[in-house]
C-alpha positions in Angstrom: 170.8 188.0 90.9 169.5 187.9 94.4 172.3 188.2 97.0 172.0 184.9 98.9 173.7 186.5 101.9 170.9 189.0 102.3 168.2 186.6 103.6 167.9 183.7 105.9 165.3 181.0 105.6 163.6 179.2 108.5 161.9 175.8 107.7 158.5 175.4 109.3 155.6 173.0 109.3 152.0 174.2 108.8 149.8 171.9 110.7 146.1 172.1 109.7 143.2 169.6 109.8 145.2 166.4 109.7 147.9 167.7 107.4 151.6 168.5 107.9 152.5 170.9 105.2 156.1 172.1 104.5 156.4 175.9 104.9 159.2 178.5 105.2 159.7 181.9 106.7 162.2 184.1 104.9 163.8 187.1 106.6 166.5 189.6 105.8 169.8 188.6 107.4 170.3 192.2 108.8 167.3 193.6 110.7 167.7 196.7 112.8 166.9 195.9 116.4 163.5 197.2 117.5 162.4 198.3 114.1 159.3 196.9 112.5 159.7 195.4 109.0 157.6 197.0 106.3 155.4 193.9 106.0 154.8 190.3 106.5 153.7 188.6 103.2 151.7 185.4 103.1 152.5 183.9 99.7 149.7 181.5 98.5 150.5 179.0 95.7 148.6 178.5 92.6 147.1 175.4 91.0 148.8 172.0 90.5 151.0 170.2 93.0 153.7 172.7 94.0 156.2 172.2 96.8 157.2 175.0 99.2 159.6 176.4 96.6 157.1 176.5 93.8 158.5 173.5 92.0 156.4 170.6 90.6 158.3 167.4 91.2 155.4 165.2 90.0 155.9 166.7 86.6 159.7 167.0 86.8 159.3 170.8 86.5 161.3 173.2 88.7 160.6 176.9 88.1 161.3 177.6 91.8 159.0 180.6 91.5 157.9 181.0 95.1 161.4 180.6 96.6 162.7 183.3 94.2 160.0 185.7 95.1 160.5 185.1 98.8 164.2 185.6 98.6 163.9 188.7 96.6 161.3 190.3 98.8 163.1 189.4 102.0 166.3 191.0 100.6 164.1 194.1 100.3 163.2 194.0 104.0 160.0 192.0 104.0 159.1 188.9 105.9 157.7 186.2 103.6 155.8 183.1 104.7 155.1 180.4 102.0 153.8 176.9 102.0 153.3 173.8 99.8 150.2 172.6 98.1 148.5 169.3 99.0 149.4 166.6 96.6 152.1 164.2 95.4 155.7 165.3 95.5 155.0 168.4 97.6 156.1 167.0 100.9 152.6 167.4 102.4 151.7 164.5 104.6 148.3 163.4 105.9 148.6 162.3 109.5 144.9 162.0 110.1 143.2 160.6 107.0 139.6 161.4 108.1 140.4 165.1 109.0 142.7 165.5 106.0 140.0 164.4 103.5 137.7 167.1 104.7 139.9 169.9 103.5 141.2 168.3 100.3 138.7 170.5 98.5 138.4 174.0 97.1 136.9 175.3 100.3 139.8 173.6 102.1 142.2 175.9 100.2 140.7 178.8 102.1 140.9 176.9 105.4 144.7 176.3 104.8 145.3 179.9 103.8 143.6 181.1 106.9 145.6 178.7 109.0 148.8 179.9 107.3 148.0 183.5 108.1 147.7 182.5 111.8 150.9 180.4 111.6 152.8 183.3 110.0 151.9 185.5 113.0 153.1 182.8 115.4 156.4 182.2 113.7 157.1 185.9 113.4 156.4 186.2 117.1 158.7 183.3 117.9 161.5 185.1 116.1 160.6 188.4 117.8 159.9 190.0 114.4 157.5 193.0 114.3 155.8 194.1 111.1 153.9 197.2 110.0 151.6 195.6 107.5 150.1 192.2 106.8 149.9 191.4 103.1 148.5 188.4 101.3 149.8 187.6 97.8 148.3 184.8 95.7 149.8 183.5 92.4 147.5 182.3 89.6 144.7 180.2 91.3 146.2 181.4 94.6 145.0 184.9 93.6 141.4 183.6 93.8 142.2 182.1 97.2 143.5 185.4 98.6 140.5 187.2 97.1 138.2 184.9 99.1 140.3 185.5 102.2 140.1 189.3 101.6 136.2 189.2 101.7 136.1 186.7 104.6 135.8 187.4 108.3 139.5 188.0 108.3 139.3 190.9 105.9 140.1 193.5 108.6 143.4 191.6 109.4 144.8 192.4 105.9 146.5 195.7 105.0 146.8 194.8 101.3 146.2 192.1 98.7 148.4 191.3 95.7 147.0 189.3 92.8 149.9 187.8 90.9 148.9 186.5 87.4 145.4 186.1 88.7 142.5 184.9 86.5 139.3 186.8 85.9 137.3 183.8 85.0 136.9 180.2 86.3 139.4 177.5 85.8 137.4 175.7 83.1 137.2 178.9 81.1 141.0 179.3 81.4 141.4 175.7 80.0 139.2 176.6 77.1 141.3 179.7 76.3 144.5 177.6 76.6 143.4 174.8 74.3 142.4 177.3 71.7 145.9 178.7 71.6 147.9 175.5 72.0 146.1 173.2 69.6 147.1 173.1 65.9 144.7 175.1 63.7 143.4 172.0 61.8 142.5 170.3 65.1 141.3 173.3 67.0 137.5 173.3 66.3 137.2 169.6 67.2 139.3 170.0 70.4 137.3 173.0 71.5 134.0 171.2 70.8 135.0 168.1 72.8 136.2 170.3 75.6 133.0 172.3 75.7 131.0 169.0 76.1 133.4 167.9 78.9 133.1 171.2 80.7 129.3 171.0 80.5 129.6 167.5 82.0 131.8 168.7 84.9 129.5 171.7 85.6 126.5 169.4 85.8 128.3 166.8 87.8 127.9 164.2 85.0 130.5 161.7 83.8 132.6 162.6 80.8 131.8 160.2 77.9 134.8 157.9 77.3 134.8 158.6 73.5 135.6 162.2 74.2 138.8 161.4 76.0 140.8 160.0 73.1 143.8 161.8 71.6 145.8 164.5 73.3 146.3 164.3 77.1 145.5 168.0 77.2 142.0 169.3 77.5 139.4 166.6 77.6 142.0 163.8 78.1 143.2 165.5 81.3 139.7 166.1 82.7 138.6 162.5 81.9 141.6 160.9 83.5 141.0 162.8 86.8 139.4 161.0 89.8 135.9 162.1 90.7 137.1 164.2 93.6 139.4 166.2 91.4 136.6 166.9 88.9 134.5 168.1 91.9 137.4 170.4 92.9 137.5 171.8 89.3 133.8 172.4 89.4 134.0 174.3 92.7 136.9 176.4 91.6 135.2 177.2 88.3 132.0 178.3 90.1 134.0 181.0 92.0 133.9 184.3 90.2 137.1 186.3 90.6 135.4 189.4 89.2 132.6 189.3 91.8 135.2 188.9 94.6 137.1 191.9 93.3 134.0 194.1 93.6 133.8 193.3 97.3 137.5 193.7 98.2 138.1 196.7 100.5 141.9 196.5 100.9 144.5 198.3 98.8 145.1 195.9 95.9 148.0 195.3 93.5 147.5 193.4 90.2 150.7 192.0 88.7 150.5 190.9 85.1 153.1 189.5 82.7 152.9 190.4 79.0 154.2 187.0 77.9 151.8 185.0 80.1 150.3 182.1 78.1 148.5 180.6 81.0 146.6 183.7 82.2 146.8 186.2 79.4 147.0 190.0 79.7 143.2 190.6 79.4 142.7 188.9 82.8 144.9 191.3 84.7 143.3 194.2 82.8 139.8 193.0 83.7 140.7 192.7 87.4 142.4 196.1 87.4 139.3 197.8 85.8 136.9 196.2 88.3 139.1 197.2 91.3 139.4 200.7 89.9 135.6 200.9 89.8 135.3 200.4 93.6 134.6 203.3 95.9 137.9 205.2 96.1 139.2 202.6 93.7 141.9 204.7 92.0 143.5 205.4 95.3 143.4 201.7 96.4 144.3 200.0 93.1 147.8 199.6 91.6 148.6 197.8 88.3 152.1 196.4 87.6 152.5 195.3 84.0 155.8 193.7 83.1 155.7 193.2 79.3 158.2 190.4 78.6 157.6 188.0 81.5 155.8 184.7 81.6 153.2 183.2 84.0 156.2 182.4 86.4 157.5 186.0 85.9 160.5 184.8 84.0 162.3 186.2 81.0 162.4 183.3 78.5 164.3 183.2 75.2 162.2 183.1 72.0 161.2 179.6 70.8 160.8 178.1 74.3 157.3 176.7 74.6 155.1 174.1 76.4 156.5 172.4 79.5 159.9 173.9 79.1 158.4 177.4 79.2 156.4 176.5 82.3 159.4 175.2 84.2 162.0 177.5 82.8 164.9 177.9 85.3 166.3 181.2 86.5 165.1 183.8 88.9 161.8 185.7 88.7 162.3 189.1 87.1 163.4 191.6 89.7 160.9 194.2 88.4 158.1 192.1 90.0 159.7 192.1 93.5 160.7 195.7 93.1 157.1 196.6 92.2 155.6 194.7 95.1 158.1 196.4 97.4 157.2 199.9 96.1 153.5 199.2 96.4 153.8 198.0 100.0 155.9 200.9 101.1 153.5 203.2 99.3 150.3 202.0 101.0 148.8 203.9 103.9 150.3 203.4 107.3 149.5 199.9 108.6 149.2 198.5 112.1 152.4 197.5 113.9 152.0 194.0 115.4 152.6 193.7 119.1 
């Protein structure tokens, strides 16, 4: 268990483009005066509507994954800044509807992550905290966001990138993998066929035929029930190739993969690892952390727990993940000390 006396949490608000987004800075309780911390970590959330703690109130699901990671990493001496996603139940508030609408998009996720990087620096400065390295860590879809940040004009500001349960293909391809696993065998072929038709519609910007949306709320039903702007978001996310981004990333990179991840299975982490290794000087700049038993939320879950209960399973993230991130950061080349 994480020692709750070993960290302190500061509530913040990330203000960006007409949004007020809940955020938090987590620091170790005891910090030697005048000594720079090993790193400041910007933790970027994944898909769906997660609050600042990595809970999903709109679905009554509370894995608390980002709070657990922040607390564990702060207890190991790092500063961690995290923030909520836009959406219902997350605490994010649009204070300027016109400006807010402009970043309620896939490109808007990069805008928000960039603003969060700047906000993290400001809040560290306000607490007189100096750090040696600046790290961005993205979970699931957030891994694609930090990959985009790593090849942006802000690339030189980053001393390392951590891809936590990150996909190697677009989100619609991930959905196709998931429905093949989660659908009963006698229904699988039909479900995959209907999903393939719906995916083709989304990629072409065409409406999904109503007759395809009958039956399970998963797959086609979920896509068909989305408003048009959500399907546009899905199309834009799906068009971003994580593998291509990985080829262009210059920073030291950590790939963290759970062996019991039903959302982003093992082959995704292995694919990203292999691409990163193939970069110039890739073996020296690529680290792969595989934790065999953990789920997409980096939890140890008893056998027989499946579906929504698996996704929102309570309890802390496995300490091997925080330990591995800590070892990787401390093992990277000497970073820059912030003023």
